[in-house]
Every structure is written in structure tokens, then in C-alpha cells.
N, C-alpha and C positions, 0 to 999 in steps of 0.2 A: 517710261515713255520717251521716245526719241524726240529730237527737236522738230523733225518733220511731222511726227504725229501730234506733237503739242501745238504746232502752228495750225495744222488741219483742224484740231478741236477748237482753237481760238477763232478760226474763220467761221466754223459752224455756229459757235456761240454768238458771234457778232452778227452773222446773217439772221439768226433767230431773233436777236434783239431788234434788228431793223424790220424784218418781215412781219414780226408780230405787232409792230406799231404802225408801219406804213404800207404793209402788203408787199407782195413780190415785186410789183411794178414800182413801188415807192422806195425800195431799198436797192441802191445801185452797187455794182461791183466795185466801183471807185470808192464809195463810202466804206464798204466792208474792208477793202484793202487799207485805206487810210486809218481806220480805227484799230486795225490789227497791227499796222506798222509794216505792211508789205506792199510792193508795187502791184498795181492792178494786173499787169501781165503775169506776175508771179503767182497770182491766185489760180491761174489755169494749170499750174503744176500740181495742184491739189484737187481741183474739180474741173473737168473739161468744159463746163458751161454753168451759167447761173441756174439753168433748169436742173442740172445734175445735183446742185447744192440743195435746192428745195425738195427734190425727190428724196434725198437722204434725210433731210429734216422731217419730212412727213413720215418716213419709215421709222425714224427715231421716236416720233410722237406715238405712232402705233405700237411700237415695241415697249414703250414706257407707259402705256395707258394704265391698265390694272392687270396684274398677273397673279398667279397662284401663290407667289411669294408673300403676298399680303396676309395669307392665312397662316400665321405663325402658330407655334405650339401654345403660346400663351393665349392667343385668341381662341384656338380650338378647345382649350380647357373649359370654355363657357358653353360648349355645345349641349351640355346636360340641361342648361336653362336657355331654351331657344330664343325667348324674347330678349334676354340680356345679351346673348350672342349677336343677335341682329343689331342691337344698339351699339355694341362694341365694334362690330365690323363697319357699320356706317361711320362711326367716329374715325376709324382707320382710313376709310375712303376720303373723308373730309380733310384729314391731315395730309394725305397724299395729294389731293386736288389743290390744296392751299399752298403748295410749294411754288416758288417763282418759276421753275422750269415748266410745271404743269400749266400754270396760268399763261405762259408764253405759247405753249403748244396749242392750248385752247383758242387763244386769240388768233394765232396763225391760221388755224383751220376755219374758224368763223369768218375770217377775212377772205380766205382763198377758195372756200368751197363753192362759191357761185361764179368764180371766174372761169371763163371758157378755157380749160386747160386740156390740151390734147396729149400731154406728156404723162400725166398722172391723174388718177381719179381721187379727188379729195372730197371726203364726206365726213360729217360729224359722227356718223355711225361707226367709223373706225375707232372712235374713243369710247364707244358704249358697248360694242359687241362682246369684248372679253369680260366686262363686268357682268353682263347678262349670263354668259356661260358659267361663270363662277357661282352666281346666285341660283342658276338652274341646278347645278350640282348640289348646292346647299339644300334647296327645297326638296330635291330627290331624296337626300339623306333624311330629312325631317319626315317625309312620307314613309320611308322605310322604318323609321322608329315610331310611326303612328302618332306623331304629335300635332300634325296638321290635317285638315280635311283633304279628301282625295280630289286633287285638281291636277291639271297638267303643269309640271314644274317649269316648263318654258314660259307658259303664259303667266304663272306666278312671278317668275323672274322679271319678265317684261313689265308687268303691272307694278312691281316694287321698284325697279331701277329707273324707269322713265321719269317719275316725279323727282327722284334724287338727282337725276341728270339735269332736270329743269332748274333745280336749286343750284346746281353747279353753274349753269349758264347765268342765272340771276345774280349769284354772289361772287363767284370766282373769276369771272371775266374782268372784274374791276381790280384795281390795285389794292384797295382797302376792303376788308371783309367785315360786314356787320354780323359778328358771331352770335349775338343775342337773337337777332331776327332769323338767322340760319337755323340755330338750334331749336327755336320755337316751332318753325315750320317742319323741320325734319322729325322732331319728337312727335308732333301731331300726326305726321304721315305714318311713322312706325307704329304708333298706338292704334290708329285706325286699321292699318293693314294687318297687324297681328291679331286684333280682335276679329277680323273677318276670316282668317284662315285657321286659327287655333281650334283644337277639338274641345 
């Protein structure tokens, strides 16, 4: 990574720190430059405007939400036992959502989604849509293997993921996570959901 690329990444990192704590309006270009160690005017060599900076951060949040890469070979080995697979994949999701980067992205979007922004459409759904698509694919496969009742996989995915995402909002928007409370609620959801769809 060149010095210019490194500085650009540091600017993004500092902007995310400020915007996720104080919002777009509360994080100034001057503060970003000061914390990175570059003049305010030099920031415009990397980003043409403050708006361009938040657009890139929101795109990064979307690109880093949840992708197919979370379905590792190790995880897929559990597919023969669907209930265990569901539990293991939820564990992977929680580990992913519990990273500092994901917590900052979540806070940024929670702060900015209701701001009147003409430059970019910011919505919490951008963090959930990819997760729903993955679970829709998983439930489709379970239907193909005849291990769950015949239901619309998209509806199953939505009904399964939305409560998990509410747990994300409840637990991961904070700096410290009450893991016992989180696991108790998620295990209860998984058990109830699995019992309602299994054959």
C-alpha cells in the first residue's frame, strides 16, 4: 500500500470514528485532518468533499455487511444437521457483528438514516438485505433436501433474520455486549423457529 493509499484509509478510519459517534454533521473535516495529521485542505486531495467521504463509508458498510464468504467449508459441514448448522451460522453472524468495524458501521447508519440526505440513500435495510438473501438460499436447499416444511424460502429468511437483526440493534450498537443475554435470546429464537419449520 502506497503512502497516499495509507493516508486515504486513515482518513476513512478517522471519519468513521467521528461520524459513528457524532454523526455526519458533528464530525468536521478539520477534526478528521487533525486526528490523521494532515491539513484540512490536503484532505480534498483524497476526497473531493465531505459528502464523498460519507458516500464511500456507506458503500463500505454495505460491502462489508454479510457475504457468502461467511459460509466456510467448516460451516457447510454441518448442513447434514440443519438445526446445528443454523446455530453455528448464527454464531458466525454474531462474531462478525461484534467486531469494532461492524459496530461503527451500524452506529453510523442508525445516526444517518433519518437525516435528509439528497446525496445518498441511507437505510438500515442495506445491512440486512444480503443476510436475508443468504438465508433464503439456505432455506431453499433445506426444502430441496426435504428437511423443512414447504414454505416460501424468502418469507422464512425474513422471519428468521429480522429477530436476529433486532438482537443486533439491541446488543451490538453498544460498546459492551451482554453475551449471556444475547445467547439466551438467540437460542430461544432458533429453537422456536426450528420447531416451527422442521418436518
